[in-house]
VMD Tcl script that builds the backbone (N, CA, C; Angstrom):
set m [mol new atoms 474]
animate dup $m
set s [atomselect $m all]
$s set {name element resname resid chain x y z} {
  {N N MET 1 A 4.898 -0.878 -6.048}
  {CA C MET 1 A 3.645 -1.284 -6.665}
  {C C MET 1 A 3.579 -2.784 -6.854}
  {N N ASP 2 A 4.716 -3.396 -7.123}
  {CA C ASP 2 A 4.785 -4.879 -7.273}
  {C C ASP 2 A 4.369 -5.579 -5.992}
  {N N ARG 3 A 4.811 -5.047 -4.870}
  {CA C ARG 3 A 4.483 -5.653 -3.588}
  {C C ARG 3 A 2.979 -5.564 -3.316}
  {N N PHE 4 A 2.401 -4.396 -3.654}
  {CA C PHE 4 A 0.962 -4.202 -3.503}
  {C C PHE 4 A 0.182 -5.194 -4.324}
  {N N LEU 5 A 0.573 -5.324 -5.602}
  {CA C LEU 5 A -0.139 -6.285 -6.511}
  {C C LEU 5 A 0.039 -7.704 -6.054}
  {N N ALA 6 A 1.223 -8.041 -5.552}
  {CA C ALA 6 A 1.455 -9.405 -5.037}
  {C C ALA 6 A 0.529 -9.715 -3.851}
  {N N ARG 7 A 0.394 -8.761 -2.979}
  {CA C ARG 7 A -0.465 -8.904 -1.764}
  {C C ARG 7 A -1.914 -8.993 -2.192}
  {N N LEU 8 A -2.305 -8.151 -3.194}
  {CA C LEU 8 A -3.646 -8.185 -3.679}
  {C C LEU 8 A -3.997 -9.574 -4.279}
  {N N ILE 9 A -3.110 -10.105 -5.053}
  {CA C ILE 9 A -3.315 -11.438 -5.634}
  {C C ILE 9 A -3.481 -12.480 -4.548}
  {N N ASP 10 A -2.604 -12.406 -3.561}
  {CA C ASP 10 A -2.732 -13.339 -2.409}
  {C C ASP 10 A -4.079 -13.210 -1.691}
  {N N TYR 11 A -4.540 -11.959 -1.470}
  {CA C TYR 11 A -5.770 -11.747 -0.765}
  {C C TYR 11 A -6.975 -12.264 -1.610}
  {N N VAL 12 A -6.921 -12.123 -2.903}
  {CA C VAL 12 A -8.007 -12.681 -3.748}
  {C C VAL 12 A -8.062 -14.143 -3.617}
  {N N ILE 13 A -6.889 -14.807 -3.657}
  {CA C ILE 13 A -6.807 -16.259 -3.503}
  {C C ILE 13 A -7.407 -16.675 -2.135}
  {N N LEU 14 A -6.939 -15.986 -1.098}
  {CA C LEU 14 A -7.388 -16.324 0.269}
  {C C LEU 14 A -8.842 -16.043 0.455}
  {N N PHE 15 A -9.354 -14.928 -0.078}
  {CA C PHE 15 A -10.752 -14.597 0.015}
  {C C PHE 15 A -11.643 -15.750 -0.598}
  {N N VAL 16 A -11.306 -16.101 -1.787}
  {CA C VAL 16 A -12.049 -17.150 -2.466}
  {C C VAL 16 A -11.966 -18.451 -1.644}
  {N N PHE 17 A -10.792 -18.806 -1.209}
  {CA C PHE 17 A -10.654 -20.066 -0.406}
  {C C PHE 17 A -11.492 -19.971 0.867}
  {N N ASN 18 A -11.359 -18.854 1.592}
  {CA C ASN 18 A -12.103 -18.734 2.830}
  {C C ASN 18 A -13.599 -18.740 2.641}
  {N N MET 19 A -14.071 -18.059 1.610}
  {CA C MET 19 A -15.532 -18.037 1.393}
  {C C MET 19 A -16.029 -19.420 1.000}
  {N N LEU 20 A -15.311 -20.102 0.132}
  {CA C LEU 20 A -15.760 -21.401 -0.335}
  {C C LEU 20 A -15.593 -22.478 0.733}
  {N N VAL 21 A -14.396 -22.573 1.275}
  {CA C VAL 21 A -14.114 -23.670 2.210}
  {C C VAL 21 A -14.630 -23.362 3.596}
  {N N ILE 22 A -14.121 -22.311 4.178}
  {CA C ILE 22 A -14.477 -22.040 5.553}
  {C C ILE 22 A -15.917 -21.500 5.638}
  {N N GLY 23 A -16.178 -20.458 4.877}
  {CA C GLY 23 A -17.496 -19.816 4.911}
  {C C GLY 23 A -18.638 -20.770 4.615}
  {N N PHE 24 A -18.518 -21.540 3.587}
  {CA C PHE 24 A -19.605 -22.433 3.177}
  {C C PHE 24 A -19.584 -23.753 3.935}
  {N N LEU 25 A -18.497 -24.492 3.785}
  {CA C LEU 25 A -18.456 -25.806 4.359}
  {C C LEU 25 A -18.456 -25.854 5.864}
  {N N LEU 26 A -17.494 -25.205 6.468}
  {CA C LEU 26 A -17.363 -25.311 7.918}
  {C C LEU 26 A -18.420 -24.553 8.677}
  {N N ILE 27 A -18.696 -23.313 8.250}
  {CA C ILE 27 A -19.644 -22.530 9.004}
  {C C ILE 27 A -21.076 -22.890 8.678}
  {N N SER 28 A -21.421 -22.869 7.366}
  {CA C SER 28 A -22.782 -23.085 6.951}
  {C C SER 28 A -23.254 -24.558 7.162}
  {N N VAL 29 A -22.442 -25.509 6.695}
  {CA C VAL 29 A -22.849 -26.894 6.810}
  {C C VAL 29 A -22.695 -27.454 8.177}
  {N N ILE 30 A -21.513 -27.354 8.747}
  {CA C ILE 30 A -21.228 -27.997 10.020}
  {C C ILE 30 A -21.976 -27.261 11.182}
  {N N MET 31 A -21.938 -25.960 11.171}
  {CA C MET 31 A -22.542 -25.229 12.274}
  {C C MET 31 A -23.993 -24.804 12.006}
  {N N GLY 32 A -24.416 -24.952 10.765}
  {CA C GLY 32 A -25.834 -24.695 10.448}
  {C C GLY 32 A -26.169 -23.243 10.469}
  {N N SER 33 A -25.218 -22.379 10.159}
  {CA C SER 33 A -25.496 -20.947 10.104}
  {C C SER 33 A -24.606 -20.285 9.080}
  {N N SER 34 A -24.816 -19.005 8.859}
  {CA C SER 34 A -23.993 -18.285 7.887}
  {C C SER 34 A -23.351 -17.083 8.582}
  {N N ALA 35 A -22.231 -17.352 9.247}
  {CA C ALA 35 A -21.544 -16.251 9.963}
  {C C ALA 35 A -20.859 -15.372 8.931}
  {N N GLY 36 A -20.790 -14.148 9.259}
  {CA C GLY 36 A -20.126 -13.176 8.362}
  {C C GLY 36 A -18.620 -13.202 8.638}
  {N N MET 37 A -17.942 -12.501 7.770}
  {CA C MET 37 A -16.486 -12.435 7.833}
  {C C MET 37 A -16.030 -11.693 9.097}
  {N N PHE 38 A -15.090 -12.258 9.872}
  {CA C PHE 38 A -14.541 -11.635 11.017}
  {C C PHE 38 A -15.524 -11.181 12.054}
  {N N GLY 39 A -16.552 -12.012 12.241}
  {CA C GLY 39 A -17.498 -11.690 13.317}
  {C C GLY 39 A -18.681 -10.847 12.911}
  {N N PHE 40 A -18.680 -10.359 11.652}
  {CA C PHE 40 A -19.850 -9.618 11.194}
  {C C PHE 40 A -20.875 -10.589 10.656}
  {N N GLY 41 A -22.122 -10.261 10.718}
  {CA C GLY 41 A -23.189 -11.126 10.148}
  {C C GLY 41 A -24.084 -11.662 11.175}
  {N N GLY 42 A -25.059 -12.382 10.728}
  {CA C GLY 42 A -26.087 -12.862 11.625}
  {C C GLY 42 A -25.952 -14.299 11.984}
  {N N GLY 43 A -24.810 -14.863 12.074}
  {CA C GLY 43 A -24.649 -16.299 12.317}
  {C C GLY 43 A -24.532 -16.673 13.761}
  {N N GLY 44 A -24.612 -15.710 14.693}
  {CA C GLY 44 A -24.498 -16.040 16.090}
  {C C GLY 44 A -23.066 -15.921 16.570}
  {N N PHE 45 A -22.975 -15.922 17.863}
  {CA C PHE 45 A -21.676 -15.699 18.502}
  {C C PHE 45 A -20.673 -16.785 18.206}
  {N N LEU 46 A -21.095 -18.071 18.338}
  {CA C LEU 46 A -20.166 -19.173 18.147}
  {C C LEU 46 A -19.633 -19.240 16.715}
  {N N SER 47 A -20.460 -19.070 15.739}
  {CA C SER 47 A -19.971 -19.102 14.362}
  {C C SER 47 A -19.122 -17.889 14.053}
  {N N GLY 48 A -19.364 -16.721 14.686}
  {CA C GLY 48 A -18.500 -15.580 14.511}
  {C C GLY 48 A -17.120 -15.866 15.064}
  {N N VAL 49 A -17.069 -16.492 16.219}
  {CA C VAL 49 A -15.811 -16.833 16.855}
  {C C VAL 49 A -15.029 -17.840 15.947}
  {N N VAL 50 A -15.745 -18.885 15.548}
  {CA C VAL 50 A -15.096 -19.918 14.716}
  {C C VAL 50 A -14.566 -19.335 13.442}
  {N N SER 51 A -15.382 -18.516 12.733}
  {CA C SER 51 A -14.916 -17.937 11.503}
  {C C SER 51 A -13.767 -17.002 11.689}
  {N N SER 52 A -13.788 -16.176 12.752}
  {CA C SER 52 A -12.683 -15.248 13.036}
  {C C SER 52 A -11.360 -16.029 13.262}
  {N N VAL 53 A -11.455 -17.080 14.051}
  {CA C VAL 53 A -10.259 -17.866 14.369}
  {C C VAL 53 A -9.743 -18.578 13.141}
  {N N LEU 54 A -10.636 -19.196 12.386}
  {CA C LEU 54 A -10.215 -19.969 11.160}
  {C C LEU 54 A -9.681 -19.009 10.090}
  {N N PHE 55 A -10.333 -17.945 9.823}
  {CA C PHE 55 A -9.871 -16.937 8.822}
  {C C PHE 55 A -8.450 -16.483 9.205}
  {N N SER 56 A -8.287 -16.100 10.438}
  {CA C SER 56 A -7.021 -15.583 10.881}
  {C C SER 56 A -5.919 -16.653 10.764}
  {N N ALA 57 A -6.237 -17.851 11.147}
  {CA C ALA 57 A -5.259 -18.962 11.024}
  {C C ALA 57 A -4.881 -19.255 9.585}
  {N N VAL 58 A -5.857 -19.233 8.703}
  {CA C VAL 58 A -5.564 -19.494 7.285}
  {C C VAL 58 A -4.726 -18.407 6.692}
  {N N TYR 59 A -5.058 -17.123 6.965}
  {CA C TYR 59 A -4.263 -16.010 6.426}
  {C C TYR 59 A -2.824 -16.076 6.934}
  {N N LEU 60 A -2.636 -16.224 8.236}
  {CA C LEU 60 A -1.282 -16.244 8.822}
  {C C LEU 60 A -0.538 -17.469 8.348}
  {N N GLY 61 A -1.200 -18.605 8.321}
  {CA C GLY 61 A -0.583 -19.848 7.882}
  {C C GLY 61 A -0.110 -19.788 6.415}
  {N N TYR 62 A -0.923 -19.209 5.565}
  {CA C TYR 62 A -0.582 -19.107 4.150}
  {C C TYR 62 A 0.711 -18.293 3.962}
  {N N PHE 63 A 0.706 -17.120 4.544}
  {CA C PHE 63 A 1.891 -16.249 4.341}
  {C C PHE 63 A 3.125 -16.793 5.050}
  {N N ALA 64 A 2.970 -17.283 6.288}
  {CA C ALA 64 A 4.119 -17.789 7.006}
  {C C ALA 64 A 4.672 -19.050 6.397}
  {N N TYR 65 A 3.813 -19.991 6.019}
  {CA C TYR 65 A 4.293 -21.242 5.425}
  {C C TYR 65 A 4.998 -21.007 4.077}
  {N N LEU 66 A 4.367 -20.284 3.172}
  {CA C LEU 66 A 4.920 -20.078 1.858}
  {C C LEU 66 A 6.205 -19.262 1.915}
  {N N GLU 67 A 6.261 -18.246 2.772}
  {CA C GLU 67 A 7.490 -17.437 2.837}
  {C C GLU 67 A 8.609 -18.200 3.464}
  {N N SER 68 A 8.341 -19.043 4.448}
  {CA C SER 68 A 9.414 -19.801 5.109}
  {C C SER 68 A 9.836 -21.002 4.284}
  {N N SER 69 A 8.962 -21.565 3.506}
  {CA C SER 69 A 9.332 -22.803 2.736}
  {C C SER 69 A 9.816 -22.465 1.317}
  {N N ARG 70 A 9.274 -21.403 0.722}
  {CA C ARG 70 A 9.639 -21.068 -0.691}
  {C C ARG 70 A 10.256 -19.695 -0.786}
  {N N GLY 71 A 10.006 -18.857 0.199}
  {CA C GLY 71 A 10.453 -17.461 0.095}
  {C C GLY 71 A 9.450 -16.605 -0.667}
  {N N GLN 72 A 8.360 -17.231 -1.166}
  {CA C GLN 72 A 7.370 -16.556 -2.021}
  {C C GLN 72 A 5.968 -17.073 -1.753}
  {N N THR 73 A 5.058 -16.173 -1.824}
  {CA C THR 73 A 3.636 -16.560 -1.867}
  {C C THR 73 A 3.274 -16.627 -3.390}
  {N N VAL 74 A 2.073 -17.039 -3.714}
  {CA C VAL 74 A 1.656 -17.090 -5.121}
  {C C VAL 74 A 1.749 -15.699 -5.759}
  {N N GLY 75 A 1.315 -14.708 -5.047}
  {CA C GLY 75 A 1.357 -13.342 -5.564}
  {C C GLY 75 A 2.781 -12.870 -5.823}
  {N N LYS 76 A 3.717 -13.225 -4.945}
  {CA C LYS 76 A 5.086 -12.852 -5.089}
  {C C LYS 76 A 5.712 -13.644 -6.277}
  {N N MET 77 A 5.276 -14.886 -6.449}
  {CA C MET 77 A 5.805 -15.625 -7.585}
  {C C MET 77 A 5.404 -14.968 -8.899}
  {N N LEU 78 A 4.149 -14.590 -9.010}
  {CA C LEU 78 A 3.632 -13.926 -10.213}
  {C C LEU 78 A 4.307 -12.559 -10.457}
  {N N MET 79 A 4.628 -11.869 -9.371}
  {CA C MET 79 A 5.260 -10.531 -9.492}
  {C C MET 79 A 6.764 -10.619 -9.456}
  {N N LYS 80 A 7.330 -11.801 -9.404}
  {CA C LYS 80 A 8.805 -12.006 -9.379}
  {C C LYS 80 A 9.468 -11.316 -8.190}
  {N N LEU 81 A 8.880 -11.563 -7.020}
  {CA C LEU 81 A 9.414 -11.068 -5.770}
  {C C LEU 81 A 9.729 -12.199 -4.818}
  {N N GLN 82 A 10.642 -11.960 -3.894}
  {CA C GLN 82 A 11.003 -13.009 -2.901}
  {C C GLN 82 A 11.271 -12.351 -1.593}
  {N N THR 83 A 10.787 -13.017 -0.530}
  {CA C THR 83 A 11.114 -12.599 0.827}
  {C C THR 83 A 12.391 -13.322 1.260}
  {N N ARG 84 A 13.325 -12.553 1.749}
  {CA C ARG 84 A 14.587 -13.103 2.216}
  {C C ARG 84 A 14.787 -12.837 3.683}
  {N N GLY 85 A 15.400 -13.777 4.332}
  {CA C GLY 85 A 15.750 -13.602 5.746}
  {C C GLY 85 A 16.969 -12.737 5.944}
  {N N PRO 86 A 17.373 -12.470 7.138}
  {CA C PRO 86 A 18.515 -11.578 7.371}
  {C C PRO 86 A 19.829 -12.068 6.739}
  {N N GLY 87 A 19.962 -13.369 6.602}
  {CA C GLY 87 A 21.174 -13.875 5.989}
  {C C GLY 87 A 21.132 -14.053 4.483}
  {N N GLY 88 A 20.026 -13.663 3.867}
  {CA C GLY 88 A 19.886 -13.695 2.410}
  {C C GLY 88 A 19.114 -14.877 1.922}
  {N N GLY 89 A 18.914 -15.927 2.717}
  {CA C GLY 89 A 18.146 -17.115 2.346}
  {C C GLY 89 A 16.698 -16.918 2.675}
  {N N LYS 90 A 15.935 -18.025 2.657}
  {CA C LYS 90 A 14.501 -17.974 3.033}
  {C C LYS 90 A 14.404 -17.630 4.537}
  {N N PRO 91 A 13.369 -16.908 4.913}
  {CA C PRO 91 A 13.171 -16.632 6.327}
  {C C PRO 91 A 12.758 -17.933 7.063}
  {N N THR 92 A 13.102 -18.003 8.338}
  {CA C THR 92 A 12.653 -19.125 9.140}
  {C C THR 92 A 11.113 -18.990 9.326}
  {N N MET 93 A 10.536 -20.055 9.845}
  {CA C MET 93 A 9.099 -19.976 10.151}
  {C C MET 93 A 8.839 -18.898 11.173}
  {N N GLU 94 A 9.675 -18.798 12.206}
  {CA C GLU 94 A 9.467 -17.768 13.209}
  {C C GLU 94 A 9.531 -16.372 12.581}
  {N N GLN 95 A 10.512 -16.132 11.719}
  {CA C GLN 95 A 10.637 -14.824 11.088}
  {C C GLN 95 A 9.390 -14.566 10.207}
  {N N ALA 96 A 8.953 -15.592 9.506}
  {CA C ALA 96 A 7.788 -15.399 8.611}
  {C C ALA 96 A 6.524 -15.139 9.438}
  {N N VAL 97 A 6.338 -15.790 10.549}
  {CA C VAL 97 A 5.199 -15.549 11.425}
  {C C VAL 97 A 5.260 -14.143 11.985}
  {N N ARG 98 A 6.441 -13.741 12.461}
  {CA C ARG 98 A 6.572 -12.376 12.976}
  {C C ARG 98 A 6.346 -11.327 11.913}
  {N N ARG 99 A 6.815 -11.562 10.707}
  {CA C ARG 99 A 6.660 -10.629 9.653}
  {C C ARG 99 A 5.175 -10.425 9.258}
  {N N ASN 100 A 4.406 -11.496 9.380}
  {CA C ASN 100 A 2.990 -11.477 8.920}
  {C C ASN 100 A 1.950 -11.548 10.032}
  {N N ILE 101 A 2.380 -11.384 11.278}
  {CA C ILE 101 A 1.485 -11.520 12.428}
  {C C ILE 101 A 0.308 -10.540 12.358}
  {N N TRP 102 A 0.520 -9.418 11.703}
  {CA C TRP 102 A -0.581 -8.450 11.595}
  {C C TRP 102 A -1.787 -8.912 10.823}
  {N N VAL 103 A -1.590 -9.890 9.928}
  {CA C VAL 103 A -2.741 -10.394 9.150}
  {C C VAL 103 A -3.700 -11.194 10.051}
  {N N ALA 104 A -3.214 -11.604 11.237}
  {CA C ALA 104 A -4.099 -12.348 12.141}
  {C C ALA 104 A -4.893 -11.449 13.088}
  {N N LEU 105 A -4.826 -10.144 12.892}
  {CA C LEU 105 A -5.618 -9.225 13.715}
  {C C LEU 105 A -7.109 -9.431 13.555}
  {N N GLY 106 A -7.462 -10.140 12.495}
  {CA C GLY 106 A -8.922 -10.508 12.311}
  {C C GLY 106 A -9.447 -11.331 13.457}
  {N N ILE 107 A -8.553 -11.893 14.254}
  {CA C ILE 107 A -8.985 -12.704 15.403}
  {C C ILE 107 A -9.759 -11.856 16.407}
  {N N LEU 108 A -9.599 -10.542 16.307}
  {CA C LEU 108 A -10.342 -9.694 17.164}
  {C C LEU 108 A -11.832 -9.762 16.924}
  {N N GLY 109 A -12.210 -10.384 15.807}
  {CA C GLY 109 A -13.594 -10.609 15.551}
  {C C GLY 109 A -14.285 -11.498 16.524}
  {N N VAL 110 A -13.552 -12.119 17.458}
  {CA C VAL 110 A -14.166 -12.911 18.507}
  {C C VAL 110 A -14.841 -12.014 19.550}
  {N N ILE 111 A -14.509 -10.749 19.560}
  {CA C ILE 111 A -15.183 -9.825 20.488}
  {C C ILE 111 A -16.563 -9.501 19.872}
  {N N PRO 112 A -17.598 -9.733 20.639}
  {CA C PRO 112 A -18.964 -9.547 20.133}
  {C C PRO 112 A -19.205 -8.099 19.675}
  {N N PHE 113 A -19.940 -7.960 18.595}
  {CA C PHE 113 A -20.448 -6.712 18.024}
  {C C PHE 113 A -19.329 -5.835 17.409}
  {N N ILE 114 A -18.316 -5.481 18.114}
  {CA C ILE 114 A -17.337 -4.498 17.572}
  {C C ILE 114 A -15.982 -5.119 17.195}
  {N N GLY 115 A -15.783 -6.397 17.497}
  {CA C GLY 115 A -14.500 -7.032 17.238}
  {C C GLY 115 A -14.083 -7.003 15.793}
  {N N GLY 116 A -15.008 -7.290 14.877}
  {CA C GLY 116 A -14.670 -7.267 13.472}
  {C C GLY 116 A -14.284 -5.901 12.975}
  {N N PHE 117 A -14.935 -4.857 13.498}
  {CA C PHE 117 A -14.605 -3.507 13.139}
  {C C PHE 117 A -13.234 -3.137 13.703}
  {N N ILE 118 A -12.951 -3.473 14.956}
  {CA C ILE 118 A -11.660 -3.171 15.569}
  {C C ILE 118 A -10.530 -3.930 14.828}
  {N N GLY 119 A -10.780 -5.185 14.546}
  {CA C GLY 119 A -9.754 -5.981 13.804}
  {C C GLY 119 A -9.457 -5.417 12.440}
  {N N GLY 120 A -10.498 -4.958 11.730}
  {CA C GLY 120 A -10.338 -4.305 10.408}
  {C C GLY 120 A -9.526 -3.055 10.506}
  {N N LEU 121 A -9.879 -2.217 11.522}
  {CA C LEU 121 A -9.109 -0.964 11.707}
  {C C LEU 121 A -7.669 -1.205 12.081}
  {N N ALA 122 A -7.411 -2.258 12.894}
  {CA C ALA 122 A -6.074 -2.566 13.258}
  {C C ALA 122 A -5.259 -3.030 12.085}
  {N N GLN 123 A -5.881 -3.833 11.199}
  {CA C GLN 123 A -5.194 -4.268 10.012}
  {C C GLN 123 A -4.916 -3.097 9.066}
  {N N LEU 124 A -5.894 -2.224 8.903}
  {CA C LEU 124 A -5.693 -1.070 8.098}
  {C C LEU 124 A -4.501 -0.204 8.610}
  {N N ALA 125 A -4.501 0.023 9.901}
  {CA C ALA 125 A -3.409 0.776 10.524}
  {C C ALA 125 A -2.052 0.123 10.238}
  {N N ALA 126 A -1.995 -1.242 10.347}
  {CA C ALA 126 A -0.771 -1.978 10.129}
  {C C ALA 126 A -0.328 -1.807 8.640}
  {N N VAL 127 A -1.228 -1.870 7.725}
  {CA C VAL 127 A -0.933 -1.714 6.316}
  {C C VAL 127 A -0.409 -0.294 6.009}
  {N N ILE 128 A -1.049 0.669 6.573}
  {CA C ILE 128 A -0.587 2.062 6.400}
  {C C ILE 128 A 0.821 2.239 6.932}
  {N N LEU 129 A 1.072 1.720 8.122}
  {CA C LEU 129 A 2.404 1.850 8.720}
  {C C LEU 129 A 3.427 1.113 7.924}
  {N N ILE 130 A 3.088 -0.051 7.354}
  {CA C ILE 130 A 4.029 -0.759 6.509}
  {C C ILE 130 A 4.342 0.033 5.260}
  {N N ALA 131 A 3.288 0.586 4.614}
  {CA C ALA 131 A 3.499 1.372 3.393}
  {C C ALA 131 A 4.369 2.600 3.650}
  {N N VAL 132 A 4.109 3.298 4.756}
  {CA C VAL 132 A 4.897 4.442 5.139}
  {C C VAL 132 A 6.348 4.040 5.398}
  {N N GLY 133 A 6.560 2.951 6.072}
  {CA C GLY 133 A 7.873 2.481 6.360}
  {C C GLY 133 A 8.669 2.133 5.130}
  {N N ILE 134 A 8.007 1.425 4.217}
  {CA C ILE 134 A 8.629 1.024 2.926}
  {C C ILE 134 A 9.001 2.273 2.099}
  {N N SER 135 A 8.067 3.208 2.055}
  {CA C SER 135 A 8.299 4.440 1.290}
  {C C SER 135 A 9.470 5.259 1.947}
  {N N GLY 136 A 9.577 5.245 3.274}
  {CA C GLY 136 A 10.575 5.996 3.941}
  {C C GLY 136 A 11.969 5.382 3.919}
  {N N ASP 137 A 12.048 4.093 3.611}
  {CA C ASP 137 A 13.308 3.383 3.573}
  {C C ASP 137 A 13.724 3.137 2.127}
  {N N THR 138 A 14.290 4.217 1.507}
  {CA C THR 138 A 14.556 4.097 0.067}
  {C C THR 138 A 15.674 3.104 -0.215}
  {N N ALA 139 A 16.559 2.837 0.691}
  {CA C ALA 139 A 17.667 1.910 0.432}
  {C C ALA 139 A 17.185 0.426 0.523}
  {N N GLY 140 A 16.577 0.050 1.643}
  {CA C GLY 140 A 16.194 -1.401 1.831}
  {C C GLY 140 A 14.760 -1.709 1.548}
  {N N ARG 141 A 13.882 -0.647 1.420}
  {CA C ARG 141 A 12.467 -0.831 1.163}
  {C C ARG 141 A 11.861 -1.791 2.236}
  {N N ARG 142 A 12.170 -1.582 3.500}
  {CA C ARG 142 A 11.655 -2.415 4.585}
  {C C ARG 142 A 10.631 -1.650 5.433}
  {N N GLY 143 A 9.612 -2.366 5.805}
  {CA C GLY 143 A 8.599 -1.828 6.711}
  {C C GLY 143 A 8.846 -2.250 8.138}
  {N N TRP 144 A 8.033 -1.822 9.046}
  {CA C TRP 144 A 8.170 -2.179 10.448}
  {C C TRP 144 A 8.121 -3.744 10.631}
  {N N HIS 145 A 7.287 -4.396 9.804}
  {CA C HIS 145 A 7.110 -5.832 9.935}
  {C C HIS 145 A 8.435 -6.587 9.582}
  {N N ASP 146 A 9.238 -6.016 8.690}
  {CA C ASP 146 A 10.530 -6.616 8.328}
  {C C ASP 146 A 11.508 -6.464 9.487}
  {N N THR 147 A 11.473 -5.303 10.129}
  {CA C THR 147 A 12.335 -5.067 11.296}
  {C C THR 147 A 11.892 -5.976 12.445}
  {N N PHE 148 A 10.585 -6.071 12.680}
  {CA C PHE 148 A 10.038 -6.942 13.751}
  {C C PHE 148 A 10.426 -8.396 13.488}
  {N N ALA 149 A 10.555 -8.802 12.240}
  {CA C ALA 149 A 10.890 -10.205 11.913}
  {C C ALA 149 A 12.400 -10.429 12.003}
  {N N GLY 150 A 13.184 -9.414 12.362}
  {CA C GLY 150 A 14.620 -9.631 12.525}
  {C C GLY 150 A 15.451 -9.203 11.351}
  {N N GLY 151 A 14.835 -8.507 10.360}
  {CA C GLY 151 A 15.598 -8.041 9.250}
  {C C GLY 151 A 15.284 -8.705 7.929}
  {N N THR 152 A 14.061 -9.123 7.749}
  {CA C THR 152 A 13.670 -9.691 6.472}
  {C C THR 152 A 13.581 -8.608 5.392}
  {N N GLN 153 A 13.560 -9.055 4.164}
  {CA C GLN 153 A 13.485 -8.056 3.063}
  {C C GLN 153 A 12.865 -8.717 1.859}
  {N N VAL 154 A 12.084 -7.914 1.101}
  {CA C VAL 154 A 11.494 -8.378 -0.152}
  {C C VAL 154 A 12.341 -7.847 -1.280}
  {N N VAL 155 A 12.739 -8.703 -2.188}
  {CA C VAL 155 A 13.612 -8.293 -3.322}
  {C C VAL 155 A 13.008 -8.767 -4.629}
  {N N LYS 156 A 13.334 -8.032 -5.696}
  {CA C LYS 156 A 12.887 -8.421 -7.047}
  {C C LYS 156 A 13.891 -9.483 -7.539}
  {N N ILE 157 A 13.368 -10.515 -8.114}
  {CA C ILE 157 A 14.280 -11.623 -8.564}
  {C C ILE 157 A 14.221 -11.841 -10.048}
  {N N GLY 158 A 13.409 -11.104 -10.783}
  {CA C GLY 158 A 13.313 -11.369 -12.229}
  {C C GLY 158 A 13.584 -10.238 -13.072}
}
mol reanalyze $m
mol bondsrecalc $m
mol representation Tube
mol addrep $m
């Protein structure tokens, strides 16, 4: 439950950031339109592509940078959790990117009309598979994304 709450906190932070900074400033002001999230909305093809790419880059960058540099995102800090690499220290940038690559599936929003829907379904499938993997691994509490990253693990530190 702590991992779910940590991820939820991070998503709220990212959602607010994306809507304010990317959604308003970059899409509305610079491009002169109001593209929807991950390719949905009436902002035209170019703004849908730009928003999908930027949102995906921000989400992946947030998780990868904070996990590789601190071992924790803001949500994990608040929930007293830490991501550790295979050796017990912080994961490398490559491990953190591999562990979180599924958050960038929103990039599928570049596909006209159905990309946002496909990207959302792909992310949902990834989350379900992660939850099932964590529940099934009672000893290490690792999901497929931890295995894909080379053996990362989230641990309680407080």
